[in-house]
C-alpha positions in Angstrom: 15.0 14.1 -9.0 11.6 12.5 -9.5 8.6 14.7 -10.6 6.7 14.4 -7.4 9.7 15.7 -5.5 9.6 18.9 -7.4 6.2 20.0 -6.2 7.3 20.9 -2.6 10.3 22.7 -3.9 8.1 24.7 -6.3 5.7 25.7 -3.6 8.5 26.6 -1.3 9.9 28.9 -3.9 6.6 30.7 -4.2 6.3 31.1 -0.4 9.7 32.8 0.1 9.3 36.2 1.7 5.5 36.1 1.0 2.6 37.1 3.2 -0.6 35.2 3.3 -2.6 37.9 1.6 -0.4 37.6 -1.5 -1.3 33.9 -2.2 -4.2 32.6 -4.3 -5.5 29.2 -5.3 -6.7 28.5 -8.9 -9.1 25.6 -9.6 -10.0 24.9 -13.2 -11.7 22.5 -15.5 -9.4 21.9 -18.4 -10.0 20.5 -21.9 -7.0 19.2 -23.7 -6.8 18.8 -27.5 -3.8 16.5 -28.2 -2.1 15.7 -31.5 0.4 12.9 -31.9 3.5 12.7 -34.1 2.9 9.2 -35.4 6.5 8.5 -36.6 7.6 6.5 -33.5 4.6 4.1 -33.5 4.7 3.8 -37.3 8.4 3.0 -37.2 7.9 0.3 -34.5 5.3 -1.4 -36.6 7.2 -1.2 -39.8 10.3 -2.5 -38.0 8.2 -5.5 -36.8 7.3 -6.3 -40.4 4.1 -4.4 -41.0 3.3 -3.6 -44.7 0.7 -1.3 -46.2 0.5 0.7 -42.9 -2.0 3.5 -42.5 -2.3 5.3 -39.2 -4.2 8.1 -37.4 -4.5 9.7 -34.0 -7.3 11.2 -31.9 -6.8 13.1 -28.7 -9.1 15.1 -26.4 -10.0 14.8 -22.8 -11.2 16.8 -19.7 -9.3 17.2 -16.5 -9.4 19.1 -13.2 -6.4 21.2 -12.2 -5.1 23.1 -9.1 -2.5 25.8 -9.1 -1.0 27.9 -6.3 -0.1 31.4 -7.2 1.7 34.3 -5.5 1.1 38.0 -6.6 4.3 40.0 -6.6 2.5 43.1 -7.7 -0.7 44.0 -9.6 1.2 43.3 -12.8 3.2 40.3 -12.0 2.6 36.8 -10.4 4.1 33.4 -10.3 2.2 30.1 -10.3 3.0 26.4 -9.8 1.0 23.2 -9.8 0.3 19.9 -11.6 -1.0 19.5 -15.1 -2.7 16.4 -16.4 -2.4 16.6 -20.2 -4.7 13.7 -20.8 -3.9 11.2 -23.6 -3.9 10.8 -27.3 -5.0 7.5 -29.0 -3.1 6.0 -32.0 -4.7 3.5 -34.3 -3.3 1.7 -37.4 -4.1 -0.9 -39.9 -1.7 -3.0 -41.9 -1.8 -6.1 -44.1 -3.2 -8.8 -41.9 -3.9 -6.8 -38.8 -4.5 -3.7 -36.7 -2.7 -1.8 -33.9 -3.8 0.5 -31.0 -1.6 2.8 -28.9 -1.8 5.5 -26.4 0.4 8.3 -25.2 -0.3 10.3 -22.0 1.5 12.9 -20.0 1.4 14.9 -16.8 3.8 17.0 -14.8 4.8 19.9 -12.6 4.6 23.4 -14.1 6.0 26.7 -12.9 5.0 29.9 -14.8 5.4 33.7 -14.6 2.4 35.9 -15.4 2.4 39.4 -16.8 -0.9 41.0 -16.0 -2.6 44.1 -17.6 -5.6 45.4 -15.8 -8.2 46.8 -18.2 -10.6 48.1 -15.6 -11.4 47.5 -11.9 -12.9 44.1 -12.8 -11.2 42.9 -16.0 -7.6 42.0 -16.6 -5.7 40.1 -19.3 -2.5 38.2 -18.8 0.2 36.4 -20.7 2.2 33.5 -19.2 5.5 31.7 -19.8 7.0 28.8 -18.0 8.2 25.3 -18.0 6.7 21.8 -17.4 8.7 18.9 -16.1 6.5 16.0 -17.5 6.4 12.3 -17.2 5.3 10.7 -20.6 4.1 7.2 -21.0 3.2 5.3 -24.2 1.9 1.8 -25.1 1.4 0.0 -28.4 -0.5 -3.3 -28.9 -0.8 -5.4 -32.1 -0.4 -8.9 -33.3 3.1 -8.0 -34.4 4.3 -6.5 -31.1 3.4 -5.2 -27.6 5.5 -2.5 -26.1 5.5 0.3 -23.6 7.9 3.1 -22.8 8.3 6.2 -20.6 10.4 9.3 -20.6 10.9 12.5 -18.6 11.1 15.8 -20.5 11.2 19.5 -19.6 9.2 21.6 -22.1 8.3 25.3 -22.4 4.7 26.4 -21.7 3.1 29.5 -23.2 -0.4 30.9 -22.6 -2.8 33.8 -22.3 -6.0 34.5 -20.5 -8.5 36.8 -18.9 -9.8 37.3 -15.4 -13.0 38.9 -14.1 -13.3 40.0 -10.4 -16.5 38.7 -8.8 -15.6 39.9 -5.3 -12.7 41.1 -3.3 -11.3 37.6 -3.0 -12.8 35.7 -6.0 -12.0 35.9 -9.7 -13.4 34.1 -12.6 -10.6 33.0 -15.0 -10.3 31.6 -18.6 -7.1 30.7 -20.3 -5.4 29.0 -23.2 -2.0 27.2 -22.9 0.2 25.4 -25.4 3.0 22.8 -24.8 4.7 21.0 -27.7 6.9 18.0 -28.1 5.8 16.1 -24.9 7.9 12.9 -25.1 10.9 11.6 -27.0 11.0 10.4 -30.6 13.3 7.4 -29.8 11.2 6.0 -26.9 7.6 7.2 -26.3 6.9 9.4 -29.3 5.7 13.0 -29.0 2.5 14.8 -28.7 1.4 18.5 -28.7 -1.1 19.7 -26.2 -3.5 22.7 -26.5 -5.5 23.4 -23.3 -8.6 25.6 -22.7 -9.4 26.1 -19.0 -12.2 27.8 -17.1 -12.2 28.2 -13.4 -12.0 30.3 -10.3 -9.2 32.0 -8.4 -9.5 32.6 -4.6 -7.2 35.2 -3.0 -6.3 34.4 0.6 
């Protein structure tokens, strides 16, 4: 099943036996800090005849994100949506030339949240879930030009805090971590650490 086909199923799962007042929508600005495992790109260049190879990676980008949530109780909720992980850039130099590459990922996530209210306004939460991600990579050099893609399912872990602004609106900040996005044999892998700040509106 393709990733875009999972979204309606995820949202349908959230809506089962739910009432409108239990739903909420989260909109966030997200900063991703990505790190790349250079082995796949390095191996491709070495296999094409590169010598004296030295490589590095740099990743960091900003995205917007929407999530649909459903509160099962004051202490438990489930959420689903789409995450754009941004991209990481690869660069390398070798005897007689240079190379540039990118790896980017995005996918559908479904998570469960455990919520601990600290007061009438503040609450902290932990989250655990999975991401079904599409990963794409490209590599360009005088020795070779290549591209690849892969589909992976990876665990997602996170934590955050909410502050109630009104009866329907919360401010929210969170940190999330997803590792090994991609496959060593095809696209290569990256790790994503996300910081997000946004608002949650309860219907």
